[in-house]
C-alpha positions as CSV (number, residue, x, y, z in Angstrom):
1,M,-136.8,212.3,87.0
2,A,-137.5,213.8,83.5
3,D,-141.0,215.2,82.9
4,R,-143.2,212.8,81.0
5,K,-145.1,214.1,77.9
6,P,-148.8,214.2,78.5
7,A,-150.7,211.3,77.0
8,R,-152.6,212.1,73.8
9,K,-156.3,212.4,74.2
10,T,-158.1,209.3,72.9
11,V,-161.7,209.4,71.5
12,R,-164.0,206.7,70.3
13,L,-166.7,207.7,67.8
14,K,-169.8,206.1,66.5
15,V,-170.3,206.3,62.8
16,P,-172.2,208.0,61.3
17,V,-170.9,210.9,63.3
18,E,-172.8,213.9,64.4
19,A,-171.5,217.5,64.0
20,A,-171.1,217.7,67.8
21,D,-168.8,214.7,67.8
22,L,-166.4,216.5,65.4
23,A,-166.6,219.8,67.2
24,D,-164.9,218.3,70.2
25,L,-162.0,216.8,68.3
26,E,-158.5,218.4,68.8
27,I,-155.7,218.0,66.3
28,G,-153.2,215.4,67.5
29,S,-155.9,213.4,69.3
30,V,-156.2,209.6,68.8
31,V,-159.5,208.4,67.3
32,Y,-161.1,204.9,67.1
33,L,-164.3,204.3,65.1
34,D,-167.3,202.0,65.6
35,G,-170.1,201.5,63.1
36,V,-169.8,201.5,59.3
37,I,-167.2,203.1,57.0
38,Y,-166.7,202.8,53.3
39,T,-163.8,203.0,50.9
40,A,-163.9,205.5,48.0
41,R,-161.0,206.8,46.0
42,E,-160.4,207.9,42.4
43,G,-162.2,205.0,40.8
44,V,-165.4,205.7,42.7
45,Y,-165.1,209.4,42.3
46,K,-164.8,209.2,38.6
47,K,-167.7,206.7,38.5
48,V,-170.0,208.9,40.5
49,L,-168.9,212.4,39.8
50,E,-167.8,212.2,36.2
51,E,-169.8,209.3,34.8
52,G,-173.0,210.0,36.7
53,A,-173.4,206.7,38.5
54,S,-175.8,206.8,41.5
55,L,-174.5,206.3,45.0
56,P,-175.6,203.1,46.8
57,D,-179.0,203.6,48.3
58,G,-178.9,205.0,51.8
59,L,-175.2,205.5,51.9
60,A,-175.3,208.8,53.7
61,Q,-177.6,207.4,56.4
62,L,-175.4,204.3,56.8
63,S,-172.0,206.1,57.0
64,N,-170.4,209.4,56.6
65,A,-166.8,208.2,56.9
66,N,-164.8,207.8,53.7
67,F,-161.5,205.8,53.9
68,H,-158.9,206.3,51.1
69,C,-157.5,202.8,51.1
70,S,-156.8,199.6,49.2
71,P,-158.1,196.5,51.1
72,A,-156.4,193.2,51.1
73,A,-159.6,191.2,50.5
74,A,-160.4,187.7,49.3
75,I,-163.5,185.8,48.4
76,E,-164.2,182.7,50.5
77,A,-165.7,179.5,49.2
78,D,-169.2,180.5,50.6
79,G,-169.1,183.8,48.7
80,S,-168.3,185.9,51.8
81,Y,-165.3,188.2,52.0
82,S,-162.3,188.2,54.4
83,V,-160.2,191.2,54.8
84,G,-156.6,190.7,56.1
85,G,-155.7,194.4,56.1
86,V,-156.4,197.8,54.7
87,T,-153.6,200.0,53.4
88,A,-154.2,203.7,53.4
89,T,-153.3,205.7,50.4
90,A,-152.3,209.4,50.0
91,S,-155.3,211.7,50.0
92,F,-153.8,214.8,48.4
93,R,-154.2,213.0,45.0
94,F,-157.9,213.2,45.3
95,S,-158.3,216.9,46.1
96,K,-159.9,217.9,42.8
97,W,-162.9,215.6,43.6
98,M,-163.3,216.3,47.2
99,S,-165.6,219.3,47.2
100,A,-168.1,217.7,44.9
101,W,-167.8,214.4,46.8
102,L,-168.5,215.9,50.2
103,E,-171.5,217.6,48.9
104,R,-172.8,214.5,47.1
105,S,-172.0,211.9,49.7
106,Q,-172.4,214.0,52.9
107,A,-169.1,212.5,54.2
108,R,-167.9,214.2,57.3
109,I,-164.8,212.2,58.0
110,I,-162.0,211.6,55.4
111,I,-159.4,209.0,56.4
112,G,-156.2,208.4,54.6
113,K,-152.4,208.7,54.6
114,G,-150.3,211.9,54.6
115,G,-153.2,214.3,54.7
116,M,-154.1,217.1,52.3
117,S,-152.9,220.6,52.0
118,A,-153.9,223.1,54.7
119,Q,-155.5,225.2,51.9
120,D,-157.6,222.2,50.9
121,Y,-158.7,221.8,54.5
122,R,-159.8,225.5,54.7
123,D,-161.3,225.7,51.2
124,I,-162.9,222.2,51.0
125,L,-163.3,220.4,54.3
126,V,-164.2,223.4,56.5
127,P,-167.2,224.5,54.5
128,A,-168.5,221.0,54.4
129,G,-168.1,220.5,58.2
130,A,-165.6,217.7,57.6
131,I,-162.3,216.7,59.3
132,Y,-159.3,214.5,58.3
133,L,-158.0,211.5,60.1
134,T,-154.6,210.1,59.2
135,T,-153.2,206.7,59.8
136,R,-150.2,206.3,62.2
137,G,-147.1,205.7,60.2
138,Y,-146.5,202.8,57.8
139,G,-147.2,199.1,58.2
140,T,-150.4,199.5,60.1
141,G,-152.6,197.7,57.5
142,A,-152.9,194.5,59.4
143,L,-153.5,196.3,62.7
144,L,-156.4,198.2,61.1
145,G,-157.7,195.0,59.6
146,R,-158.4,193.7,63.1
147,G,-161.0,196.4,63.5
148,I,-163.0,195.2,60.5
149,K,-165.7,192.8,61.7
150,G,-167.4,192.3,58.3
151,V,-168.1,193.4,54.8
152,S,-171.7,194.7,54.4
153,A,-171.4,195.2,50.6
154,V,-169.1,195.8,47.7
155,H,-169.9,198.0,44.8
156,W,-168.3,198.1,41.3
157,L,-165.9,195.3,42.2
158,G,-165.9,193.6,38.8
159,E,-165.5,196.9,37.0
160,L,-163.0,198.7,39.3
161,G,-161.1,195.8,41.0
162,N,-160.3,195.3,44.7
163,A,-158.4,198.5,45.2
164,Q,-160.8,200.9,43.6
165,A,-164.2,199.4,44.4
166,M,-166.4,200.8,47.1
167,W,-166.2,198.5,50.1
168,I,-168.6,199.0,53.0
169,F,-167.1,197.7,56.3
170,E,-168.6,197.1,59.7
171,V,-165.9,198.2,62.2
172,E,-165.3,198.1,65.9
173,N,-162.5,199.9,67.7
174,F,-161.1,200.7,64.3
175,G,-157.9,202.6,64.5
176,P,-155.8,204.2,65.8
177,F,-156.1,207.3,63.7
178,I,-154.8,210.8,64.4
179,V,-156.8,214.0,64.0
180,E,-154.9,215.8,61.3
181,S,-157.4,218.6,60.7
182,D,-160.3,219.9,62.8
183,L,-163.5,221.8,61.9
184,A,-161.6,225.1,61.9
185,G,-159.1,223.8,59.3
186,N,-156.1,223.6,61.7
187,S,-153.6,221.1,60.5
188,L,-151.3,219.0,62.7
189,F,-148.8,218.5,59.8
190,E,-148.7,222.2,59.0
191,Q,-148.1,223.1,62.6
192,Q,-145.3,220.6,62.9
193,S,-143.7,221.6,59.6
194,Q,-143.6,225.3,60.7
195,M,-141.8,224.2,63.9
196,I,-139.3,222.2,61.9
197,N,-138.7,224.9,59.2
198,A,-138.2,227.5,61.8
199,N,-135.1,225.7,63.0
200,L,-133.6,224.7,59.7
201,E,-131.6,227.9,59.2
202,K,-130.0,227.3,62.7
203,L,-129.1,223.8,61.7
204,Y,-127.1,225.0,58.6
205,A,-125.7,228.1,60.2
206,G,-122.0,228.4,59.7
207,L,-121.8,225.7,57.0
208,K,-120.5,226.2,53.5
209,K,-123.1,226.1,50.7
210,P,-123.4,222.5,49.4
211,A,-121.8,221.8,46.1
212,L,-124.9,219.7,45.0
213,S,-128.5,220.1,45.8
214,R,-131.7,218.1,45.4
215,Y,-134.9,219.4,44.0
216,G,-136.8,220.7,47.0
217,E,-133.7,222.3,48.4
218,T,-133.6,224.6,45.4
219,D,-136.3,226.0,43.1
220,D,-134.2,225.6,40.0
221,R,-134.6,222.2,38.1
222,K,-131.1,222.6,36.6
223,D,-129.7,222.1,40.1
224,E,-131.4,218.8,40.6
225,L,-129.2,215.8,41.3
226,I,-130.7,212.5,40.2
């Protein structure tokens, strides 16, 4: 019988997290969250960091987990909110705000899709004592929505709209997420990319040079095929 791959380590964390909670995380581990998380992306970053708006009172004490996402939320007849799902968005687009945001908000967990560059982890997240959690593939918005038990508050909704407003969620067993970066700045995606790239030359060995290339397979824009 073929050897089975070992199961991934699964961790359940209470938010706001402590430094010791993050110190024990290993890249590739699966994480579920309990407590309170909030959404913040470019709309909130510009509002707070560029326009000088104040953070909601007590945010750092309430939560230190920032989710880069767009919630599928609706207002009910009684004025409450229902959230059908939360779709993660690509975090690398927010790199220029992250250093100032981590200092200002005291966030220690960043959640999103696709990760950030390994250099950003080393230069931005590591000095702040923060780690990155990534969603697992596409189409998990409804699954993650099951972990949202309520909406504590919404900030700047009328001004920024559903996708960009800051939503504060009460969550339980919220996940699954994968530890993409740890406190040392190690990146799961970077490690996997190195393994893949190491075998690419073997894959193309003995083949003729392709007549056409796409950008990414060449560093010359003139070779790009659209």
